[in-house]
N, CA and C of each residue as an Amber inpcrd file, in Angstrom:
protein
   423
 -38.5490000 -21.6200000  87.1320000 -38.6130000 -21.2820000  88.4030000
 -39.9890000 -20.5630000  88.2360000 -40.7920000 -20.8350000  89.3040000
 -41.8220000 -19.6920000  89.3440000 -41.3850000 -18.3390000  90.1040000
 -41.6590000 -17.1800000  89.8260000 -41.6690000 -16.2100000  90.3210000
 -41.6860000 -15.9810000  91.8840000 -43.0640000 -16.5780000  92.5630000
 -43.0080000 -16.8640000  93.6980000 -41.8420000 -17.1710000  94.5950000
 -41.2930000 -18.4740000  93.9110000 -40.2410000 -19.3290000  94.4100000
 -38.7590000 -18.2350000  94.5820000 -38.3770000 -17.3020000  93.7930000
 -37.4780000 -16.4290000  93.2190000 -37.6820000 -15.7360000  94.4690000
 -38.4940000 -15.1880000  94.6380000 -38.7100000 -13.7100000  95.5380000
 -38.8600000 -14.4590000  96.9700000 -39.3370000 -15.8990000  96.9790000
 -38.9140000 -16.3890000  98.5650000 -37.9030000 -16.3860000  98.9640000
 -36.6430000 -16.8550000  98.3490000 -35.7000000 -17.5160000  98.6190000
 -34.5960000 -16.1240000  98.1760000 -34.9330000 -15.0550000  97.3260000
 -34.0270000 -13.9850000  97.1240000 -34.7830000 -12.7860000  97.3890000
 -33.6970000 -11.8220000  98.0220000 -34.6550000 -10.6570000  98.2300000
 -34.8870000  -9.6150000  97.3000000 -33.7660000 -10.1250000  96.0610000
 -33.7290000  -9.2560000  94.8900000 -33.1820000  -9.8590000  93.8580000
 -33.3460000  -9.0050000  92.5180000 -32.8910000 -10.0620000  91.3690000
 -30.9370000  -9.7400000  91.6560000 -30.6630000  -8.7930000  92.4230000
 -29.2320000  -8.6110000  92.5390000 -28.7530000 -10.1270000  93.4480000
 -28.9850000  -9.9100000  94.6460000 -29.2290000 -11.0360000  95.2310000
 -29.3200000 -12.5620000  94.6090000 -30.0920000 -12.4280000  93.7820000
 -30.3640000 -13.9570000  92.7690000 -28.8690000 -13.9390000  92.1580000
 -28.6180000 -13.0570000  91.1380000 -27.4820000 -12.8690000  90.5560000
 -26.3080000 -13.2440000  90.9720000 -26.0400000 -12.2460000  92.3430000
 -24.7280000 -12.5700000  93.4800000 -24.4570000 -14.1090000  93.7140000
 -25.6600000 -14.8810000  93.8390000 -25.7630000 -16.0280000  94.2340000
 -25.0960000 -16.9420000  93.2680000 -26.0680000 -16.8920000  92.0070000
 -25.7770000 -17.6570000  90.8170000 -24.1180000 -17.1140000  90.3520000
 -23.5810000 -16.0360000  90.0710000 -21.9430000 -15.5290000  89.7700000
 -21.1560000 -16.1140000  91.4660000 -21.3220000 -16.2000000  92.1460000
 -20.5330000 -17.0840000  93.5320000 -20.4450000 -18.0970000  93.0980000
 -21.6530000 -19.1150000  92.8710000 -21.4300000 -20.0740000  92.1520000
 -20.8030000 -20.7000000  91.3530000 -20.5890000 -19.6050000  90.0660000
 -20.0570000 -19.7170000  89.0350000 -18.0640000 -19.7590000  89.2330000
 -18.0660000 -18.5310000  90.0370000 -16.7860000 -18.3610000  90.2730000
 -16.1290000 -19.5330000  91.1440000 -16.7970000 -19.9020000  92.0180000
 -16.5750000 -21.1450000  92.9330000 -16.0380000 -22.4170000  91.7010000
 -16.8180000 -22.9710000  90.6750000 -17.0440000 -23.7410000  89.9460000
 -15.4320000 -23.5650000  89.1360000 -15.1350000 -22.6380000  88.6020000
 -14.5020000 -22.1710000  87.6990000 -12.8700000 -21.9600000  88.6440000
 -13.0920000 -21.5620000  89.5920000 -11.7170000 -21.6030000  90.4980000
 -11.3840000 -23.1250000  91.4470000 -12.2810000 -23.7340000  91.3760000
 -11.7540000 -24.8730000  91.9760000 -11.3670000 -25.4870000  90.9820000
 -11.7000000 -25.5900000  89.5120000 -11.0920000 -26.3190000  88.2180000
  -9.6810000 -25.9810000  88.0380000  -9.8430000 -24.5340000  88.2580000
  -8.3880000 -23.8150000  87.9670000  -7.2520000 -23.7900000  89.3470000
  -7.6400000 -24.1430000  90.4440000  -7.0500000 -24.6710000  91.5930000
  -6.7340000 -26.0680000  91.5620000  -7.3060000 -26.6950000  91.1860000
  -7.1990000 -28.4170000  91.2520000  -6.1900000 -28.3720000  90.3460000
  -5.6410000 -27.6990000  89.1320000  -4.6970000 -28.2370000  88.2570000
  -3.6060000 -27.4820000  88.6910000  -3.7800000 -26.4230000  89.1640000
  -2.1370000 -25.9270000  89.8030000  -2.1110000 -26.5980000  90.9900000
  -2.8920000 -27.0790000  91.8320000  -2.5610000 -28.1330000  92.7380000
  -1.7320000 -29.0240000  92.4400000  -1.5630000 -29.8320000  91.4680000
  -0.9260000 -30.6980000  91.2970000   0.9460000 -30.4200000  90.8370000
   0.6210000 -28.8500000  90.5180000   2.2960000 -28.6470000  90.1920000
   3.0620000 -28.5530000  91.6400000   4.5310000 -29.4440000  91.4970000
   5.1680000 -29.1080000  92.7020000   6.5890000 -28.0800000  92.2280000
   6.6840000 -27.5170000  91.3790000   7.7970000 -26.5380000  91.1630000
   7.2410000 -25.4460000  90.3240000   7.9430000 -24.4650000  89.6410000
   7.5290000 -23.0750000  89.1750000   7.3570000 -24.0600000  87.6960000
   8.1720000 -24.7200000  87.1860000   8.2500000 -25.6760000  85.9210000
   6.7060000 -26.1410000  85.6860000   6.1770000 -26.8370000  87.0040000
   5.0580000 -27.7400000  86.4920000   3.8510000 -26.7480000  86.6920000
   4.1070000 -25.2480000  87.5650000   3.1520000 -24.3660000  87.5570000
   3.1240000 -24.1040000  85.8870000   3.9860000 -23.6930000  85.2540000
   3.8230000 -22.8720000  84.1880000   2.9750000 -23.9860000  83.0840000
   3.4750000 -25.2220000  83.3890000   2.8710000 -26.2670000  82.3530000
   1.4920000 -26.2970000  82.2870000   0.7520000 -26.2700000  84.2640000
  -0.3580000 -25.9690000  84.4720000  -1.0130000 -24.9080000  83.8390000
  -0.7190000 -23.5740000  84.0280000  -1.3350000 -22.5920000  83.4540000
  -1.3670000 -22.5350000  81.8590000  -0.4270000 -23.4420000  81.0250000
  -0.6100000 -23.6710000  79.6900000  -1.4190000 -24.2870000  79.4850000
  -1.7390000 -25.6420000  80.4080000  -2.7520000 -26.5220000  80.0830000
  -4.2630000 -25.7270000  80.0510000  -4.2010000 -24.9150000  81.4920000
  -5.2850000 -24.2590000  81.7550000  -5.8130000 -23.6090000  80.5770000
  -5.1710000 -22.7150000  80.2250000  -5.6340000 -22.0470000  78.6530000
  -5.9510000 -22.5920000  77.7680000  -4.8020000 -23.8270000  77.1490000
  -4.7400000 -24.5500000  76.0510000  -5.8830000 -25.7450000  75.5840000
  -6.1640000 -26.0260000  77.2460000  -7.4330000 -27.0830000  77.0760000
  -8.6800000 -26.5230000  77.4200000  -8.5830000 -25.2700000  77.8750000
 -10.1380000 -24.6370000  77.8570000 -10.6110000 -25.3700000  79.3670000
  -9.4560000 -25.3330000  80.4670000 -10.1650000 -25.5900000  81.8380000
 -10.9930000 -24.8500000  82.3020000 -10.4810000 -23.5980000  82.2940000
 -11.3170000 -22.2670000  82.6370000 -12.3020000 -22.1140000  81.6300000
 -12.0580000 -21.9600000  80.3880000 -12.9280000 -21.4740000  79.3580000
 -13.9910000 -22.4960000  78.4190000 -14.6150000 -23.0490000  79.2210000
 -15.4040000 -23.8820000  78.4550000 -16.6560000 -23.0270000  77.9540000
 -17.3040000 -23.3000000  77.0510000 -18.0720000 -22.3120000  76.1740000
 -19.0990000 -21.7760000  77.4790000 -19.7230000 -22.6170000  78.4110000
 -20.7550000 -22.1560000  79.2800000 -20.2350000 -21.1040000  80.5490000
 -19.0620000 -21.4960000  80.5670000 -18.0030000 -20.6920000  81.8190000
 -17.9680000 -19.3760000  81.0330000 -17.3610000 -19.4980000  79.5930000
 -17.1080000 -17.9480000  79.1030000 -18.6350000 -17.0630000  79.3600000
 -19.4160000 -17.9060000  78.6940000 -20.6280000 -16.9920000  78.1970000
 -21.3050000 -16.4930000  79.6710000 -21.2170000 -17.1290000  80.7730000
 -21.4020000 -16.5090000  81.9780000 -20.5220000 -15.7590000  82.5870000
 -19.4410000 -15.8300000  82.6130000 -18.5540000 -14.7780000  82.9210000
 -18.5270000 -13.5210000  82.0900000 -18.9340000 -13.2790000  81.0460000
 -19.0030000 -12.3230000  80.0490000 -20.3590000 -11.6890000  80.9280000
 -21.3640000 -12.2020000  81.0040000 -22.5200000 -11.7640000  81.5430000
 -22.2950000 -11.3820000  83.2090000 -21.5130000 -11.9790000  83.4430000
 -20.8170000 -11.3920000  85.2230000 -20.2260000 -10.1300000  85.2270000
 -19.1920000  -9.9810000  83.9730000 -18.4990000  -8.7250000  83.7040000
 -19.4400000  -7.3450000  83.7570000 -20.4470000  -8.0060000  82.7040000
 -21.2540000  -6.9120000  82.2710000 -22.3850000  -6.4980000  83.3660000
 -22.4990000  -7.3550000  84.2710000 -23.3880000  -7.1940000  85.6230000
 -22.9960000  -6.4170000  86.5760000 -21.5810000  -7.0460000  86.7800000
 -20.8550000  -6.2130000  87.8860000 -20.6890000  -4.6490000  87.3100000
 -20.2180000  -4.7010000  86.1380000 -20.0280000  -3.1640000  85.4840000
 -21.4700000  -2.4250000  86.1650000 -22.5890000  -2.6590000  86.1450000
 -23.3710000  -2.1470000  86.3990000 -24.2640000  -2.2760000  87.9450000
 -23.6790000  -3.2740000  88.4980000 -24.0120000  -3.0700000  89.8980000
 -22.5780000  -3.6870000  90.6210000 -22.1810000  -2.2870000  91.1980000
 -21.0320000  -2.3720000  91.7800000 -20.3390000  -3.5140000  92.9790000
 -21.5320000  -3.6170000  94.0240000 -21.5110000  -4.4810000  94.8250000
 -21.0490000  -5.9390000  94.3190000 -21.4050000  -6.4000000  93.2490000
 -21.0000000  -7.6580000  92.9280000 -19.8420000  -7.8560000  92.2130000
 -19.1190000  -6.5570000  92.0880000 -17.6830000  -6.5890000  91.9820000
 -17.2460000  -7.4820000  92.5590000 -17.2700000  -7.5760000  93.8810000
 -16.9630000  -8.3500000  94.9260000 -16.7400000  -9.9070000  94.8190000
 -17.6910000 -10.3070000  93.7770000 -17.6280000 -11.7670000  93.1680000
 -16.3100000 -11.8420000  92.3030000 -16.2330000 -10.7040000  91.6840000
 -15.0770000 -11.0070000  90.7840000 -13.7440000 -10.5110000  91.1970000
 -13.9050000  -9.8340000  92.5430000 -12.7300000  -9.8580000  93.0420000
 -12.3730000 -10.8740000  93.7460000 -13.4120000 -11.4610000  94.1440000
 -12.8990000 -13.2030000  94.9080000 -12.1200000 -13.9720000  94.2160000
 -13.1570000 -13.7180000  92.6150000 -12.6870000 -15.0330000  91.8310000
 -11.0410000 -14.6820000  91.4190000 -10.8550000 -13.1300000  91.1530000
  -9.4950000 -13.0070000  91.0880000  -8.4640000 -13.1330000  92.0680000
  -8.9930000 -13.1310000  93.2090000  -8.1680000 -13.1210000  94.3180000
  -7.7410000 -14.8960000  94.6120000  -8.7440000 -15.6360000  94.1950000
  -8.5970000 -17.0740000  94.1590000  -7.7420000 -17.6150000  93.1210000
  -7.9450000 -16.8030000  91.8440000  -6.8140000 -17.4470000  90.7290000
  -5.3400000 -17.2000000  91.4690000  -4.9750000 -15.7780000  91.6580000
  -4.0950000 -15.2270000  91.9820000  -3.3920000 -16.1520000  93.4020000
  -3.9880000 -16.4370000  94.2790000  -3.5610000 -17.1310000  95.2020000
  -3.0050000 -18.6830000  94.8910000  -3.9490000 -18.7890000  94.0100000
  -2.9170000 -20.5960000  93.8300000  -1.7120000 -20.1870000  92.7740000
  -1.9470000 -19.0440000  91.7770000  -0.5440000 -18.8930000  91.2970000
   0.4750000 -18.4940000  92.2080000   0.1990000 -17.6580000  92.7150000
   1.3670000 -17.1570000  94.1260000   1.9580000 -18.3610000  94.7810000
   1.8530000 -19.5200000  94.3860000   2.6580000 -20.1200000  95.1460000
   3.9170000 -20.5500000  94.7470000   3.7300000 -20.1090000  93.1430000
   4.8840000 -20.2860000  92.3820000   5.6960000 -18.9970000  91.6840000
   4.6160000 -17.9260000  91.7010000   4.9240000 -16.6400000  90.6880000
   4.6820000 -15.5260000  91.7740000   5.9610000 -14.5220000  91.7430000
   5.4960000 -13.1090000  92.6900000   4.3320000 -12.4310000  92.5480000
   3.5730000 -11.7060000  93.1900000   2.4550000 -11.0780000  92.7510000
   1.7060000 -10.4890000  91.5910000   2.9480000  -9.6050000  90.8010000
   2.6150000  -8.8750000  89.6300000   2.4170000 -10.2450000  88.6460000
   3.4010000 -10.7060000  88.6830000   3.2470000 -12.1080000  87.6140000
   1.8710000 -13.0460000  87.6490000   1.5350000 -13.0950000  88.9460000
   0.6340000 -13.8410000  88.8670000  -1.0110000 -13.3500000  88.7590000
  -0.6700000 -11.9440000  88.7620000  -1.7250000 -11.0290000  88.6590000
  -1.6450000 -11.1670000  86.5740000  -0.4560000 -11.0340000  85.9390000
  -0.5470000 -10.8350000  84.9900000  -1.2250000 -12.3780000  84.3220000
  -0.5550000 -13.5130000  84.7980000  -0.9890000 -14.5890000  84.2480000
  -2.2280000 -15.0130000  84.4860000  -3.2640000 -14.4110000  85.5670000
  -4.7880000 -14.4290000  85.6850000  -5.4160000 -13.7110000  84.7000000
  -4.8750000 -12.6070000  84.6310000  -5.6160000 -11.9880000  83.0760000
  -4.8310000 -12.5260000  81.9720000  -4.0760000 -12.9940000  81.7060000
  -3.7130000 -13.9570000  80.5610000  -4.5640000 -15.0770000  80.1960000
  -4.8760000 -15.6820000  81.4980000  -5.8050000 -16.9540000  81.3170000
  -7.3240000 -16.7750000  80.6990000  -7.5640000 -15.4230000  81.4480000
  -8.9710000 -14.8260000  80.9340000  -8.9650000 -14.4290000  79.7360000
  -8.0560000 -13.6970000  79.3320000  -8.0030000 -12.9200000  78.4600000
  -7.8140000 -13.8240000  76.7730000  -6.8730000 -14.5910000  77.1490000
  -6.4230000 -15.6960000  76.1370000  -7.9070000 -16.6210000  75.8380000
  -8.6340000 -16.9680000  76.5010000  -9.9890000 -17.9200000  76.6060000
 -10.7560000 -17.3880000  76.1580000 -11.1220000 -15.6330000  76.4110000
 -11.9980000 -15.0040000  75.9810000 -11.6680000 -14.8340000  74.5150000
 -10.5500000 -14.4600000  74.2150000 -10.1940000 -14.3950000  72.8050000
  -9.9570000 -15.3660000  71.7390000  -9.6180000 -16.4090000  72.1230000
  -9.8070000 -18.1380000  71.6300000 -11.2790000 -18.1130000  71.3410000
 -12.5250000 -17.9640000  72.1060000 -13.4920000 -18.6180000  72.1840000
 -14.3550000 -17.7440000  70.6190000 -13.6590000 -16.2010000  70.2910000
 -14.3050000 -15.6660000  69.2910000 -13.2830000 -15.5620000  68.3560000
 -12.0820000 -15.9290000  68.2540000 -10.9690000 -15.5230000  67.2080000
 -11.2320000 -16.8940000  65.8780000 -11.0820000 -16.3570000  64.9410000
 -11.3230000 -16.9120000  63.6730000  -9.8550000 -17.9940000  63.6490000
  -8.7070000 -17.3520000  64.3960000  -7.5460000 -18.1500000  64.1860000
  -7.2080000 -18.0350000  65.6340000  -7.7900000 -18.9320000  66.7350000
  -7.3010000 -18.9110000  67.8080000  -6.1090000 -19.4190000  68.2620000
  -5.0370000 -19.1220000  69.3300000  -3.8730000 -19.1770000  69.6420000
  -3.4870000 -20.8610000  69.8680000  -2.6000000 -21.2110000  69.2990000
  -2.5540000 -23.0320000  69.5910000  -2.0580000 -23.1050000  70.7890000
  -1.6490000 -24.4770000  71.5470000  -0.2330000 -24.6220000  72.6600000
   0.9160000 -24.2260000  72.1870000   1.3990000 -24.0690000  71.1030000
   2.7640000 -23.6870000  71.2910000   2.8010000 -22.4070000  71.0050000
   1.6800000 -21.7270000  70.7700000   1.6360000 -19.8950000  70.5360000
   1.6270000 -19.6370000  72.3170000   0.4720000 -20.4210000  73.1730000
   0.2610000 -19.9770000  74.3110000   1.7330000 -20.5080000  75.1870000
   2.3370000 -21.6100000  74.8680000   3.3460000 -21.6430000  75.7830000
   4.5410000 -20.6440000  75.5000000   4.7890000 -20.4080000  74.6350000
   5.6070000 -18.9550000  74.0140000   5.1150000 -17.7800000  75.0170000
   4.2400000 -17.4650000  75.0250000   3.5380000 -16.3000000  75.4610000
   3.6420000 -16.4990000  77.1760000   3.2570000 -17.6060000  77.7210000
   3.9480000 -17.7950000  79.0220000   5.3180000 -17.8170000  79.8900000
   5.7490000 -18.6910000  78.7710000   7.4460000 -18.6810000  78.9980000
   7.8360000 -17.3010000  79.0180000   7.3750000 -16.1150000  77.9940000
   7.8270000 -14.8360000  78.0860000   7.5070000 -14.2440000  79.4160000
   6.4680000 -14.2790000  79.8010000   5.8320000 -13.6130000  80.8860000
   6.5610000 -14.3450000  82.2200000   6.5700000 -15.3440000  82.3440000
   7.4500000 -15.8490000  83.4160000   8.9850000 -16.4350000  83.5770000
   9.5420000 -16.4650000  82.3950000  11.0060000 -16.4890000  82.4950000
  11.1810000 -18.1240000  82.3310000  12.2440000 -18.6340000  81.3960000
  12.3650000 -20.0720000  81.1790000  13.2600000 -20.4360000  82.3970000
  12.9280000 -21.6990000  82.8780000  14.0260000 -21.9210000  84.1140000
  15.0960000 -22.6130000  83.3590000
């Protein structure tokens, strides 16, 4: 994209990056929320969380790479941290239909954490290990 076009539409590099990261967060949140929306009870929600992690609903390579960039950019540009907060709030709201706020927060971190670790781990966690972890955090009905 020509620099002139960028400066015409965006007042600063931070504005451009914020817009791009908002789009990333919206897309990732939509996939996350869509899978959780299929749940009708806590057991279904637990299965959805397992699917989101094990099937890389959230953690496709492009999204992971961009989320690494978002975390780094937000750390250097505190106003951009609001993008991250919006993304976390969206995930926690979707999880909050079935889990208490503290469990929803832990599951949100787990989804990202396992996704990030599995993307570089030489022995990524498999579905059974993920199920065990999610069941330990949420309890088994």
